[in-house]
N, C-alpha and C positions, 0 to 999 in steps of 0.2 A: 396764644402767644406765638409769634412767628419763630419758627425753627429754622436755623441755618445749618445745613449740612455740607460738608466739604468732602470732595472725592479724594481720598488718600489711598494710595496703592498699599493694600494690606499684604505685604510680602510674607508675613508670618501666619496668615490665616490658614493657608493650606497645611502648614506644618503643625499648627496647634490642633486643627480639626482631624488630622490623619490619625489612624490607629498607630499603636506602638508597633514598630517594625523590628524585625530581628536584625542583628548586626551583620550577619552573613546568611546567605541562602544555603540550603542543603546541596550537597555535591550532585545528587540525582535530581534532575529538574525536568518537569514536563512543560509542554507548551502553554497549557492553560494556567499553571502555576506561575510561569514567567510573565504572562500577560497580567495576571491579577497583581503581582508584585510591582510591575512597572506602573500600573495605574495608581497605586498607592505611594510610590516612592519617587517617580521621575520628577525632577524639579521643573521641567517645562509644564507639566500639568498643574502643579501648585501655582506657578506664575500665571497661567491662563485663568485658573479659578479665582485668584485674587483680582485680576483685572476685570473679570465678570462682576464681582462683588463691588468693586469701585464704580463700574458703569451703573449698577443698580442704585448706588448712592447718589449719583449725578441726577438720576430721575427724581429722587426725593428732593434734592436741592432745588431743582428747577420748579417742581410742583409746590414748593414751600412759599412761592410768591402769592399763592391764593389765601394763605393763613394770615390772621390779624397780627399786628406788631404793637406790643405795649412797651412804652418807654416811661420810666419814672425819673423825675427831676427834683432836686432839692438844693437849696442855697441858704447858708446862714452867714450873715456879715454884720459886723459892727458898723452901722452907718453914721455918717456925720451930716452937717447941714448941706442941702443941695445934692445929695447922693441919689443916684438912680440904681435900684437894686434889681437884679435879674433872677428869675426862676425859670430856667429853660427858655421857652418862647414867650414867657410872661415878663413884662417890665412895669415898674411903678416908681413913682417918686416917694421918697421917704425922708423923714427928718429924725427917725429913731432907729435904734438897732432892731432888726426884724429877722424872722425865719420864714422862708417861703418854700412851698413845695407844689408840685404839679405832675400830672400824668398826661400822656398823649397816646391815644389809641388810633392806629391807622388800619383800615380795612379796604382792600381792593374790591371795588364794585364790578368794574369791567374794564378790560383792556382790549376789547373787540377781538378776542380769540387768540391774542399773542401768547399768553401763558400756556393755553391748551395746546397751541401748535408747537411751542418749544418743548413742552412735556412729551408730546407724541414723538417729536424728533429725537429727544434723548432716549425714549423707550425703544425706538427703532435701533438706535446705536447700541443699547444694552442687548437687544436681541442679536444684533450682528456680532457683538463680543462673545455672546453665549455660543453662537455658531462657530466663531473662531476657536473657542475653547474645545468644542467637539472636534474640530479639525485637528487641533493639537493632540488630542487623545487618540484619534485614529492614526495620526502619523506616528505617534510613539508605538502603538500596537503594530503598525507595519514594520517599523524598524526592529522590533523584537522578533517578529516572524522572519524577517530577512536574515537577521543575525543568527537566529536559531537554526535555520536550514543551512546557512553557511557553515556553522559548526558541525552539523551532521555530515554535510558534504566534505568538509575538510578531514573529518575523522575517517570517512570512507576512503578518501584519497590517500591518507596516511597509511591505512591498513593495506591498501593495494600496493603502495610503494614499499612498504616492509616486506610484503610477500615477494615483490620482484627482486628486492635485494637478497633475500634468502635463496630464491631460485637461482640467481646468477652467482652467488657464492658457491652453491652446490655445483653449478656448471663449471666454474673456474677450477674447483678442486678436481673434477673429473678430467678436464682437459690437461691440467698439470700432470695428473697421474699417467695419462696416455702419452704425454710428451716425454715423461721420464722413461717410458718403455718404448720410445721411438715410434709410437703410433700416430702422433700429432706433431706438427711443427711448432717452433717457438712463436711463429706469427699467429697461430691459432691461440696461443696463450695470451699474447698481447691484445688480440681482439676481445677475448673473454675479460681481461682486466679492464679494458675500456668500457665495455658493456656494464661491468660492475660499478665503475666510477660513475657512469651516467645514472644508473639506478640509485646510487647513494645521493647524488645531487637532487634527483627527483624527490627522494625522501626528505632531504633538508627543506626543499621548497614547500612540500605539502605540510610539514610541521610548522613552517612560518605562516602559511596561510590559515592553518587551524588556530594558531595562537592569535593571529589578527582577528579572526572571527570570534574567538573567545573574548577578546577586548571589546569588540563591537557590541557583543551581547551584554557585557557588564555595563558599558555606557548606556545602552538602551534601557537597562533595568534601573538606571540611576545610581549605580554604585560608585563610590569614590575611588576604587582601585579595581584592577582586573582580577577576576577569579576564574578558575578552571572548573567547568561543569561536565558532568556525565549526563548526557541528554537522552531522553527516551525517544524511540522512533515514533513517527507519526504517520498514519495511513495517508495515502494519496487522496486528494480531493476528487470529486467526480469530474468527468470531462466537461469542457465548456461547450456551449451551443455553436453551431456551425457559422451562424451570422452574428455580428455584434449589435444588431439593432436594439434588441431588448435590453442588453447591458447598457447601451448608451442612454436609453430612456430612464433606466433605473438610476444611473449615475446623475442625470440632470435633475431627478426628483429627490435624491437622497444625499448628494454631496453637500457637506456643510459649507464648503467654500462658496458654492453657487448661492446658498441662502445668505451668507455673509455679504456678498457684493450686492445682492438684491435689496437687502435691508439698509445698507449704507446709501444705496441710490435713492430709496424711498425717503430716508432721513434728509439727504441733501435736497431733494425736491421740496419737501415740506418747509425746510428753513428758507429756501429761496423764495417760496411763495409768500412768506411772511415778510421778507425784506423788500419784495417788489411792490407791496401795497403802500398806499400813501401814508405817511407818518405824521400828518398834521394833527391828528386827533390826540388829545390828551387823555390820560387815564384818570377819571374822577375817583376821588377817595373820600372817605368819611373820617373827619378829624374831631375827636372829642377831647376836650381839655378841661381839667378841674384845677382850681387853685385853692390851697388851704393856707390860711394865715395863722 
């Protein structure tokens, strides 16, 4: 029997298949734990996975044209004189009340490669959507890394600004003591106060930058509201090579965006070849009908 499948965006598929997630993350967070949580919780990844599953269903829908189609027909009518009774595609003259039934089986024999070409094109689009989903996952991981190191940098800047404020407060107290003993002028006191005000302003700015980085990290993790994390320090990566040639070749071979565009191009070419062929040929089919009285 011919199966008809429809591509419906399964927006809840990723949510239903995901593991049970904690409501909040622990305050002490490592980079690996942050990446793992983002892969399971970020809604962009769930959306991309659902689109991939929908694209796979489109392949099944297109390939279903090869399957047989069975249709059942039945008619029951109280007929009068000169009445024509219909049972699906079967018609007969009748003078009496009758019951008619019939079945029709359609099986595609050949369409000169059209279904195969469309199926291959849909499969290429499915592969392109899968590559796009991998791109989304890599982008989410990149956003987590960027926000993670921004938080670490903001925390370091805040600690440096706090140390600067403490140092200038001490300097101001010393200059005021010297000024009270007529060893410094009031102008030196004013300069020290200005320096302390500048250090306090730098501290406020560094705190705002750290809070912004914490919000970016919460968004990258897929959290509904901002949380404050205490992050573990991460060792520096090894230095890069002096020339970017090897990295360029590796990017061209591994970047999922490149694979996405390549597969979409191949799918469009295959569809164009099928449309450019002459369409005067008809697709023969085998039709079997049975009538029961």
